[in-house]
C-alpha positions as CSV (number, residue, x, y, z in Angstrom):
1,M,-8.1,3.1,9.8
2,T,-4.7,4.4,10.7
3,T,-4.5,7.8,12.3
4,A,-0.8,8.4,11.5
5,H,1.0,8.3,8.2
6,L,3.1,5.1,7.6
7,P,6.8,5.6,7.0
8,V,8.0,6.1,3.5
9,E,11.2,6.2,1.5
10,H,12.4,9.3,-0.3
11,L,9.7,10.6,-2.7
12,P,9.5,13.8,-4.9
13,P,7.3,16.5,-3.4
14,L,4.3,15.8,-5.7
15,A,4.4,12.1,-4.9
16,T,4.7,12.9,-1.2
17,R,1.5,15.0,-1.4
18,V,-0.3,12.1,-3.1
19,D,0.8,9.8,-0.4
20,E,-0.5,12.2,2.3
21,V,-3.9,12.2,0.5
22,L,-3.8,8.3,0.4
23,A,-3.1,8.3,4.1
24,D,-6.1,10.5,4.8
25,V,-8.4,7.8,3.2
26,G,-6.7,4.8,4.7
27,Y,-4.6,4.2,1.6
28,E,-7.8,3.3,-0.4
29,V,-6.5,3.9,-3.9
30,A,-9.9,4.4,-5.6
31,A,-11.1,7.0,-3.0
32,A,-7.9,9.0,-3.2
33,T,-7.6,9.0,-7.0
34,D,-11.3,9.9,-7.4
35,A,-10.9,12.8,-5.0
36,I,-7.7,14.0,-6.7
37,D,-9.3,13.7,-10.2
38,D,-12.3,15.7,-9.0
39,A,-10.1,18.4,-7.6
40,V,-8.0,18.9,-10.7
41,P,-9.3,21.8,-12.9
42,G,-11.0,20.9,-16.2
43,Y,-11.0,17.3,-17.4
44,G,-7.6,16.3,-16.2
45,G,-6.6,14.0,-13.4
46,L,-3.8,12.4,-11.5
47,F,-2.3,10.5,-14.4
48,D,-3.6,12.6,-17.3
49,P,-0.6,13.9,-19.3
50,A,-2.5,17.2,-19.8
51,T,-2.5,17.8,-16.1
52,T,0.4,20.2,-15.3
53,P,2.5,19.8,-12.1
54,A,1.1,23.2,-10.9
55,E,-2.5,22.0,-11.4
56,L,-1.9,18.8,-9.6
57,R,0.0,20.6,-6.8
58,G,-2.9,23.0,-6.3
59,A,-5.4,20.2,-6.2
60,L,-3.4,18.2,-3.7
61,D,-2.9,21.2,-1.5
62,D,-6.6,22.0,-1.5
63,L,-7.5,18.4,-0.6
64,L,-4.9,18.3,2.2
65,E,-6.3,21.6,3.6
66,T,-10.0,20.6,3.4
67,G,-9.6,16.9,4.1
68,V,-11.0,13.9,2.2
69,A,-13.7,11.6,3.7
70,C,-12.6,8.0,4.4
71,P,-14.8,5.4,2.8
72,P,-16.8,3.3,5.2
73,T,-15.2,0.1,6.5
74,P,-17.2,-2.9,5.2
75,E,-18.6,-5.1,8.0
76,T,-17.7,-8.7,8.3
77,S,-19.1,-11.3,10.6
78,G,-16.0,-13.5,10.9
79,D,-12.5,-13.0,12.3
80,A,-10.6,-14.9,9.5
81,F,-9.0,-12.9,6.7
82,V,-6.9,-13.2,3.6
83,L,-4.3,-10.6,2.8
84,Y,-2.8,-10.3,-0.7
85,V,0.4,-8.2,-0.9
86,D,2.7,-7.2,-3.7
87,G,5.5,-4.7,-4.3
88,S,6.7,-3.2,-7.6
89,S,9.9,-1.4,-8.6
90,R,10.7,-0.2,-12.0
91,G,14.5,-0.5,-12.5
92,N,15.1,-2.2,-9.2
93,P,15.9,0.3,-7.8
94,G,13.5,2.8,-9.3
95,P,10.1,4.2,-8.7
96,A,8.4,1.7,-6.4
97,G,4.9,1.0,-5.1
98,A,3.2,-1.3,-2.6
99,G,-0.3,-2.9,-2.9
100,A,-2.4,-4.9,-0.6
101,V,-5.9,-6.3,-0.7
102,I,-7.8,-7.3,2.4
103,A,-10.5,-10.1,1.9
104,D,-12.6,-12.1,4.1
105,A,-12.4,-15.9,4.4
106,E,-14.9,-16.3,1.5
107,G,-12.8,-14.1,-0.8
108,A,-14.9,-11.0,-0.7
109,E,-12.7,-7.9,-1.0
110,L,-12.9,-5.5,1.9
111,A,-10.2,-3.0,1.0
112,R,-7.9,-2.2,-2.0
113,L,-4.8,-0.4,-0.7
114,G,-1.8,1.1,-2.4
115,R,0.9,3.7,-2.0
116,P,4.2,4.9,-3.4
117,V,7.2,3.6,-1.6
118,G,10.2,5.6,-3.0
119,A,11.6,7.2,-6.1
120,R,14.7,5.0,-6.2
121,T,13.8,1.9,-4.2
122,G,14.4,-1.8,-4.6
123,N,11.7,-4.4,-5.2
124,N,12.4,-6.3,-1.9
125,T,11.8,-3.1,0.1
126,A,8.5,-2.5,-1.8
127,E,7.4,-6.1,-0.8
128,Y,8.1,-5.4,2.9
129,V,6.2,-2.1,2.7
130,A,3.2,-3.9,1.0
131,L,3.0,-6.4,3.8
132,H,3.4,-3.7,6.4
133,L,0.7,-1.6,4.7
134,G,-1.8,-4.5,4.6
135,L,-1.2,-5.6,8.2
136,T,-1.4,-2.1,9.6
137,E,-4.7,-1.4,7.9
138,L,-6.2,-4.8,8.7
139,L,-5.4,-4.4,12.4
140,A,-6.8,-0.8,12.3
141,R,-10.1,-1.9,10.9
142,Y,-10.7,-5.4,12.2
143,D,-9.8,-7.9,15.0
144,P,-8.3,-10.8,13.0
145,R,-7.9,-14.1,14.8
146,T,-6.8,-16.0,11.7
147,L,-4.9,-14.7,8.7
148,E,-3.6,-16.1,5.5
149,V,-1.0,-13.9,3.7
150,R,-0.7,-14.6,0.0
151,I,2.6,-13.3,-1.2
152,D,5.1,-14.0,-4.0
153,S,8.3,-12.7,-2.4
154,M,10.4,-15.6,-1.0
155,T,12.8,-13.0,0.5
156,V,10.1,-11.7,2.8
157,I,8.8,-15.2,3.5
158,R,12.2,-16.4,4.6
159,D,12.6,-13.4,6.9
160,V,9.1,-13.2,8.4
161,W,8.1,-16.9,8.6
162,G,11.5,-18.5,8.3
163,G,13.4,-16.5,10.9
164,E,16.2,-15.4,8.6
165,T,17.9,-12.1,9.0
166,P,16.8,-9.6,6.3
167,T,19.5,-9.1,3.6
168,E,18.0,-6.0,2.0
169,P,19.7,-2.9,3.4
170,G,17.3,-0.5,5.2
171,V,14.4,-2.9,5.6
172,E,14.9,-3.6,9.3
173,S,12.3,-1.1,10.5
174,Y,9.7,-2.6,8.2
175,S,10.7,-6.1,9.2
176,D,10.4,-5.3,12.9
177,A,7.0,-3.6,12.3
178,V,5.7,-6.6,10.4
179,A,6.8,-8.9,13.2
180,A,5.0,-6.7,15.8
181,A,1.8,-6.6,13.7
182,L,1.8,-10.4,13.2
183,A,2.2,-10.9,16.9
184,C,-1.2,-9.3,17.3
185,V,-2.8,-12.1,15.1
186,P,-3.2,-15.4,17.1
187,S,-2.9,-17.6,14.0
188,H,-1.3,-16.7,10.7
189,R,0.4,-18.4,7.8
190,Y,1.6,-17.6,4.3
191,T,0.8,-19.0,0.9
192,H,3.5,-18.5,-1.7
193,L,2.1,-17.2,-5.0
194,A,3.8,-18.3,-8.2
195,D,4.3,-15.7,-10.9
196,S,1.3,-17.3,-12.8
197,D,-1.0,-17.1,-9.8
198,P,-3.5,-14.1,-9.8
199,N,-2.7,-11.4,-7.3
200,P,-5.1,-8.5,-7.0
201,A,-2.5,-6.5,-5.2
202,D,-0.3,-6.3,-8.3
203,A,-2.2,-3.6,-10.0
204,L,-2.3,-1.5,-6.8
205,A,1.5,-1.8,-6.5
206,T,1.8,-0.6,-10.1
207,V,-0.3,2.5,-9.3
208,G,1.9,3.1,-6.3
209,A,5.0,3.0,-8.6
210,D,3.2,5.4,-11.0
211,I,2.8,7.8,-8.2
212,A,6.4,7.5,-7.0
213,A,7.5,8.4,-10.5
214,L,5.7,11.8,-10.4
215,G,8.1,14.6,-10.9
216,P,8.8,17.5,-8.5
């Protein structure tokens, strides 16, 4: 898993703390939310309306001080992988999140990843961050030789696999990081997902956007 936090757009302080907890568990959404829910006093949790900002802040500070154990990395016998990615922005720009699911060639899910991207961020940026997140964690955990990326963003596809210059302002650093990560995978291709195609990363991106919308 990654040992350094991935770059992020501007986030409110509470959302930033949640992103730091996510980073500590390799952006595994379930592990982070379970740990946060357990640390919140009473019966509240990360998204419980009854949880006050002060309670959530205290729980996050405690977790960041004591640390959260990373879930074990599932073993796989092959070196072929499938990566689902998706970004979500409410308002475009607005609170945005990124999601990624790593699966083996048979479709078994190995990791469900998510994170907030920014408090006022466009959808295209969230899509780049989702791909960056998935690739970074895939390379940190496994040694992929073959990769199929399943993605619905034609903007990212045209940039990454079509060689076009990114048109979204401020995504150059993510675009460059994606190119560097893909250069570590000997064989990779994309599959464009239509809106009607199932994408397990979608729900994770929505959770990321929920986190990005957390107040100060």
